[in-house]
N, C-alpha and C positions, 0 to 999 in steps of 0.2 A: 504494500500500500504506500501511496505517496500523497503529499499535500498538493492541492490545486487551488486555483483562483475560483471565485464564484460570487453570486449575489448574496447579500445579507437580507434576511426577512424583515418584515415590519416589527416594530417593538410591541411587546405584549402589553395589554392594559394592566396597569398597576393600581391597587386599591389606594384611594386618597387617604392620607394620614394627617392628623392634626398635629402641628409642630409644637414642640415644647417651648415654654416661656422662659424668662430669666429667673424664675423662682426655683428654689431647692428646699426639700425637706429631708433632713438626716435624722434617723432615730434608731434607738437600740433598746432592747428589753433585758431586764434582769429577772431571772426565774428561780423557782425552787429547784432543788437538785434531785427531787424524787422522780419516778418514771413519768409522771404527768407534766413536769416542768411548767407548771402554771405561772402566769405573770405575777410578780410582786410589784415592781415599779420599773420605770424606764426614763430615758432622757431624750431630748430632741433639740434640734436647731432649725430655725427658718432663716433662709438667706435669699436675698434679692441681688442678682448680679454679683454674687460673692460676698456681699456685705451682710453681717449678722444683724438680723432684724428682731429676732426673738429667740430666747433660750429658755428651756423649762424642764419640769419633771412631770410625770404622770404616774398613776398608781392604780392598782386593782382594789376596788372597794371590798372585795372578799378575802384578799390574802395579805392585807396589812392590818396590824393591830392599831388601836387608838394611839398608843405611844409612838408607834412608827409613823403614823400619819402626822402627828404633831412634830416629829423630828423632820419629816419632809417639808412641812410648812415653814418651820423655823429656818431651815437651810435655804429655802426659796426666798423668804423675806430678807434674810441676811445678804444674799447674793443677787438680789434683784431678778429673780427667776419666776416664771409662771409655775403654778402647781395645779394640775388638772386631774380629775378622775378619768378612768379609761374611756368612758363614753364620750367625754368632751374632747379628748385628744383625737378621737376618730372623726368626729363631726367638725369641730372648730379648727383642726389642724390638717389631718390627713386628707379629708375630702375637700376642704377649702383650698389648700395649697396644691395637692396632687391631682384634684379633679376639676374644681371650678377655675383655678388659676392656671391649669395645665402645667404645673411645675413638675420637676424631676424628683422622684423619691429615691433616695440613696441609702444604702446600708451595707453591712458586711454579713453575709449569710442571710440575705433579705427574706427568703421564704420562711425561715424559722421565726423571725420577728413578726412577720405578717400573721402567721398562725397564732402567735401569742396574744394578739389584740382582737382576734376574731371571737364572736359570741356563738357561732354555729358553723358547721362545715358539712358539705355534701359533695357528691361526685360532679365534676364538671362535664359539660356536654359539648357537642360540636367538635371543632378543631382542638379543643382542650380536653377531649375525652381521655380518661386515664389519669387526670389530675384532680385537684381539689378546687372546690368553689367555696370561698370563705364569706360568710355574712358578717359584716363589721358593724352595721347600724340597724337599729330597730325601725328606722325610717325606710319604708318600702320604696320610696323614690330613689334611694341610693343604691347603686349597683353592687353586686358581689365582686370580690377580688379573686381571680382565678390564678392558680399556680400549678404548673405541670413540669415535673422534673424530666429532663432529657439526658442527664448524666449525673454522676456524683458531684460534679462541679458547676452545673448550670441548670437553669429552669426558665421556662417561659412564664412571664408574669403579665397580667393584663386585667383591666376592668371588664366585667361582663356588660352586655348591652342593658341599659336601664329599662325599667318597666314603662316609664312615661315616654311619650312621643318626642323625638329629638327635632322634628321638622315642623315649623309653623304652617298654618293652613295656606298662606299665600304662596309659599315655596312648593307645597304639595300640588297646588293647582298648576304651577309652572313645570311640574315634573322633576323638581329638584329634591335631592335627599341629602340630609346632613350625614357626614361620616360618623361612625361610632367613636366616642372618646375612649380609647383603650388605655390611656395613661402612658407615663414614661418612667421606667424603673431601671436602675443600674445597681447591680450587686458588685461591689468592689472585689469580692472574692473571685467571681467569675471573670471579670475584666482583667484582673491581675494574672490569672492563670493563662488567659489567651495571649496577653502581651508579653509575659515573661516566661511562659512555658513551664511552670511548675506550681504546685499547690502552696498556699500560704495560710497561716493563722494571721489574725490582725497584728499580733506582736511581731511575727517574722516579716510581714509586709511593711510595717513601719520601719524596721531595720533595713530591709532591702531598698526602700525608697528614700531613706534618710530624712524623714519628716521631722519637723521641729518638736511637736508634741506627741511623743510615742506613747503607746499603751503602757499603763503602770501595773504593777503586780498587786494582786489581791486574791486571797485564798478562801476566806470563810464566807461563802455565799449563803449559808443557812443561818448565819448570825443575825441578830436584830439590826435593822437599818440604822447606820451611823453616818456621821459626816464623812468618814474615810470611804465608806461604801459608796456614798453619793458622789464624792469627788472622782472615784474610780469610774463610775458610770458616765459622768459628764466628760471625762477625758476620752472614753471610748468613742463618743460621738465626734469630738474634736479630731481625734486621730483618724477616724473614718473619713471625715471631710478633707483632711490634708492628704490622705492617701488618694482619695478621689481626684483632687486637683492635680496631683502629680501624675496619676494614670492618664487623665485627660490630656495633660501636656504632652505626654509621650505618644498618645494616640494621635494628636493633632500633627505631630512631626511626620507621621506617615502620609499626610495629605491625601486621605481617602475621601475625595469629594463624592457626595451622594450617599455616604454610609455613616450612620449614627453609632456612637459607642454602645448604645443600648441594644443594638442588633448584633453585637459581637459576643458569641457564646463559647468559642473555643479557638484554638489555633487554626482549625479548618475554616471557620467562618471568617477569620481574619485573612486567611489566604484567598478566599473567594472575593473578599472586598478588595484586595490588592489587584486581582485579575480584573475585576470590574473597573477599577480606577485606571488600569492600563488599556481598557477597551477590548480585552480578550473575552469573547463570548463563548458559551458552551457549544460544542461541535454540532449537536442536533438542532440547535437554534439556527446555526449557519447553514446547515444542510439537512432540512427536514425530509427531503425526498430520497434519502439514501435507502437502498434496498434492505429491509429488515431481515431477509433471509441470509444475506451476507453477514449481518451483525450476529445472527445466530451461529453461523459457522465459526466466526472469529471467537465468540465467547466459549463455544464448545471445545476449541483448541487451546484455551487458556489453562495453564496449570500453575497453581500457587505452591510454593515450597512449604514444607511443614517440619515440625520438630517432633522427634520420637524419643521415648525412653527405652533404651536397650537393656539397661541393668537397673533393677528396682530393689529397694530395701537392702542395699549393700553399700558400705562406705567405700568410695573410690576418690582418687584425686581428680579434680575437674579444673577446667579453665573457663572463666567467664567470657562469653562472646556477646557483644552488644554492638549495635549500630546507631550512630548519631546522624539524624537527617538522611535516612536511607532513601526516601522517595525523591527528594530533589537531587541527590547524588546520582541515582540511577537514571533519572530524567536527563541529566547533563551528559553522563557517559554514553547513553544510547541515542543522544541527539533527538529526543522526543519533543523538544520545545517547538520545532517547526510544525509539528502536528497540532500543538496547543494554539498556535497563532495563525494557522491556515484558515482560509475561507471554506474549505471543503476537502474531501479525500476521494481519490480515484483508486480503483482496484485493477489488478492484472492477474490473469490466471497463471499461477506458478506451479501447477500440478506436476508437470514433467520435470521441472527443475528440482522440486522437492523429492521426487522419486529418484532422480540421479544422485542427490546427496545421500539418500538412504542406501542406495546400492553401493 
């Protein structure tokens, strides 16, 4: 097979998306250490164009004692912080900033924190089937928040379609329909893994990025809420924000026009974004009329290598064999880049040549 010139097809229709605003909400939850890991209290920041507009605490009315609530309120008053019950943080902060203002919701291991502030969960449907649909508010007009894990390091996160109509009557008469507000979510854990190609805890990410306010140590998560515990939680949110800023700075250096960091879930999606920015289109998009029977023959001739265990349950001296960046290396050595950047592929019958080689 060899690359050939050809016509490029028309662009596919893409779903309209509502762009993010300059607002950001960063939040983190502190939980019990039992199997339920229910919410005790949490911390948050609201930022506009990077400037800190509000900082505060929120708490579960069921899992904090009267003394702990008084401790939270004293700390908030002393440090000019808001102190809100769980229901208020959802409505007054998360839905206001993340939904009404179209802000970006930022966290570290964000799916876990979302699940801690939910009041009910069910199975998601549609494209999010296999994931969770979290009810955050008693207000039926507020949409659920859906989370679907696609790997141990990444998850799709979006607002479900609201129950109320999104399009006013005048637009309906004109045949216009408002796009669904799916929200904007960035999990620093996922973005860091994609950009830096390894897993991180918040502490190790702070160290890797060299942020000014790193995560601080704290061990006794079941102890009564204290000033030290609250300061630890507040620092987590600040550290998450600084890691987010550094990750976005590194992402912007790639100059991936048309790709948002919230759409980066792994090294693979980052690679696809690079190809998109370079103008490299998928082969079948460039050549949709290629004979599928030939594709079948090509795929049936493919053989992938495999590893086997010849000796089991016996101690033997071994040598570790690993490969770094195998796919791009093989692509370069075999000259496959011309296929990736071609407008199409032509085939030639090489049956007799193959028989001669076998003979």
